[in-house]
N, C-alpha and C positions, 0 to 999 in steps of 0.2 A: 612563218614560224622559224625561230632561230635554231641553227644546228647545235649539236653538242660542242663542236669545235669552236663556234662563235662564242658560246657561253663561256668556254674555257678561256678564250682570249680576253673577254670582259673581266673574268675573275682574276686573271693574271695581272691585268691593269690595276684592279682594285688592290691586289696584294702590294704592288709597288707604291701606290698612292697611300696606302695605310701605313707605310713605313715599317713593315715587318722585318726588314733587314737593314734598318737605318744604322749608321755608324754611331757608337755610343758617344755622348757628349764628353768633352774633356773636363777633368775635375777643376773646381774653382777653390780659392782659399776660403771663401764663405759662400753661402747660398746666394747672396746678393752682390758679391764682389766681381771684379773683372776677370776675364780669363788670363791665364799665365801665358805670356808670349815668348819667354825665353828661360832657359836654365843656365845659370852662371857656373862655369866649370873653373875650379881653382887652378891657376897656372902652376902653383907650387905643390899640388897633389898629384904625384906621378902616377898613382894607381887609378885615380879618377880620369886623368888625362888619357892614359893608355886605353881604358875601357871605352871612353866616349869617342876618341879618335878612331879606334877600330870600327866602331859602328858607323861613324860618319863617312869614313873612307869606303866602307862597304856599300853605304847608301849611294854615294856618288858613282861608284863603279857600276852598281845595279842600274841606276838611272841612265848611265852612259850606254850600257849594253842594250837596254830597251830602246833608246833612241836609234842605235845602229840597226837593230833588227826591224824597227819600224820603217826606217829609210830604205832598207833592203826590200821589204814587201811593197812599199810604194813604188820603188824602181821597177820591180818585176810585175807589178799590177795584180798582186794577190790581195784583194780587198778584205776578205774574211780575216786573214792573219794580220793584216795592217790594223784592222779594228781591234783584234786581240791585243796587239802591242800597245795601242792607244789606251785600251781599258786597263791593262796592267800598269802602265805608266801613271795613269790617273789614280789607280789604287795606291801606288807608292806615295804619290804626292798628297793624297787626301788623308793618309794615315797619321802623319806627323802634324801636330797643331802648334808646335813651338819651335824656337830656334835655339841652337847652342851658342853661348857666348864664352869667349876665352879660349877658343881652339886655334891652333896654327892654321893657316890657309891650306885648304885641301883642293888641289887642282885636278880636274878630271883628265882622263887620257886624251891624247891628241886624236883628232878625227881620222877615221880609217877610210881607205878607198873600198868601194863596193865592187870594183871590177874583179870578176871571177870569184866573188865571195861564195863560200860554202854555207848553204842554209843549215846543214847539220851542225857545223862548227858554231855558227852564230847562235843557234838555239841552245846548244850545250852551254855556251858562255852565259846566256841569260839564266838558265836553270842553276848553274854553279854560283853565280853572283847573288842570286836570290837566296840560296841556302846560306851563303856566307853572311849576307845581311841579316837574315832572321836569327842566325846563331849569335852574331855580334850584338844585336839588340837584346837578346836574352841575357847575354853577358853583362850588359849595362844594367838591366833590371835587377839581376842578382847582386851586382855590386852595390847598388843603392839600397836594396833590401837588407843586405848584411851590414852596411855602414850606418844606415839611418832608420831602417824599419819599414814595414809595408805601408804604414800610414803617412810616410813622408811625401811631400809634394813631388819631389823628383821621381820617387818610385811610382807613384800613382800616374804621373804623366807618361812615363815610359810604358807601364802596363796598359794604359789607355791607348797608346800608339800601337801596341801589339793587338789589342782588341779591335782597333779600327781597320787593321790590315785584313783584307778579305782573301783567304786562300783560293776561293772559287773564282776570283778575278785574276788568277795567274794561270799561265798556259805552258804546255810542253812544246807547242808549235809544230812538232812532228808527231802526230797522234800515234803512229806505229810504235814510237818509243814507249808509250804508256800502255797500249792495248796488247794483251797476249795474242799469240798466233791463232789462226782460224781452224787449225786442225786438232784442237783439244777435244776430248771425248768424255762426256759425263757418264762414266761407266761404273762408279762405285758408290755405295752408301757408306759415308764416313761420319761417325758421330761427332767428331770435333768440328768438321766442316758444317754439319747441320746446326751445331750450337752457334757458330759464328753467323751462319745465314739467318737464323731466327733472331739474333741480336740486331743484325742489319735491318731485317724486315720490320722489327718493332720500332726502330728509330725512323724508318721510312714512313710507316703508318702514322706514328705520332707527329712526325714533322709535317706531313701533308695536311693534317688536321681534317679528316674526312668529313666531319660535321660542318666545318667552316673553312673551305679551301683558301679563302682570301686571307686567312690569318696563319698561313704556313709558318712553321718554325724552321727557318733556314739553317741555323747551326746544327739542328738535329739531322736535317737532310744532308748537310755536308759530312757529318759523322757517319751517316749510313753509307756514303760513298767509300769512306775509308775502310769500313768493316767489310763491305762486299768485295772490295779490291783485295783486301788482306786474305779473305777466304779463297778467292780464285788463285792468288799467288801461292798460298800454302798448300792448297788441295786441288790442283788442276784436273784431277780425275773424279772429283765429287759430282754426284748426280744433280747438284744444285747450281752448278756454274752458269748454266744458260739462264736460269731464273735470276741469278744475281746480275748477270750482264743486262738483262731486261730492265731491272730496277735502276741500275747505274745510268743506262741510256735515258730512262724516263726522268730522272732527276736533272741530268744535263739538259734535257729538252725543255722541261717546264720551269725550272728554278735557277739554272745557271746560265741560260741563254747561250750555251755553247753547242750550237746545232751541228757543226761538222763532227764533233766528238760524240754527240748524242746518236747520230745515225750509225756511226761505226760500232758503238757498243750494242745498239739494237740489232745490227747485222750479225755481230758475234752471237747473240742469243739464238738466232735461228740457224747459224752455221754450226754451232755446237750441238744444237738439238732442233732438227727441222720441224719437230712437232711440239716445240715449247708451248705450254698452255697459256699464252699471253698474246696480246695483239701487237707483237713486235714489228711485223711488216706494216701493219696499219699505222702505227705511230710514226714509223720511218717515212711512210708515204705522205702523211700529213706534214711532216717536217720538210721533206723535199719539196712538197707542193707550195707551202705557204711561207717557209722561212729561207730555204736555199734556192727557191725558184728554179728547180730542176724538174720541169713538168714531165719530161720523158721518163726519168727514173721514178717519179711519183706514179705515173700511169702503170709502169711495170709492177710496182709494189701493190697498188690497189687491186690489180688483177690477181696477183699472187695471194693476197689476203682473202679474196673471195674464194679462192681454191683451197686454201689451207687454214684459214683462221675464221671461218664463218661463225664459230661458237664464241668468238672473243671480240671481233671487230664490229663496227657499226656498218652493217651490210648495206643498208639503204643509202647511207652517205657515200660509201665507197662506190656503189653503183652509179650514183648521181655524178660523182666526180669523173668517173670513167666516161660517162656520156658527155660531160662538159669538155673534157680534154680531147675527145676524139671528134668533136664537131668540126666541119669544114670551116676554115678561117672566115669565109664570107658570111656564114650563118652566125658565127660568134660576133662579128662586127654589127650585124643587123640587130641581134639581141641587145647589144650594148647601146645602140641608138634608141631602141624602144624604152630602155630604162631612163 
């Protein structure tokens, strides 16, 4: 009999195969026409040149900063963050489906030495160049909308580029920069915080599509992250912050594939409220067990969830995994040979 976690993995695979988060196709001149491969920028139009050059310079700088931090993580042997950088770089490259023609040559910065490099500084540069790039692209989109209208091919292509860019495939690289401190206390009932929480929860539930999980609405789930994070930032003493942290961690775990960030948010849920009425420790244990391959930490959390989350966790599964993870190595090898 398949466990609930195995079924979840199957459904997650179905969600990806079903293309629920597929990038939107670029617009075409006609239904049957070829795709547009370039936008010609007029050399004599100084306003168009300025807007497009700013966007392309920002893209080149962002691409460069991602290459640098990717090389840094490869050098120091940090596989998780190396994969984050690869994912973010691919996200940037997959977003734009056309080329600009008529621009002056834009040369990327010279290669940097990684000797004594600061991870904090490299990460800050990635985040800064990403923001500059997104702002510059928005500037180009607004320029074409004002000059040619929302139906113009130039406008549609740039808006399509924005729609193809996936915010959940960008990273802060130093999670502590995103996650509030562990000593927050959910001490007050705050009506404005409750309203934000309910809005985030509605997006979360609608996005998960509880009737058909394989057809999850990823944009709604991304939006729920923004709302929950806004609530915590604005109302850090709200009695809902631990629940919001749980839902953030769950979205990162199931739909963003950002497992290191997922376990940190789940951890905040029980740090802020040791009796948070959700299986935060259990979900973190599953993530450490199957995704981060930290079986020691998983074992600790399975035990904790049996002690503190029996009303919310899959007790039978947690008990079984504790047994599996505490078997002597010789017995495990023998069981594997029998299979």
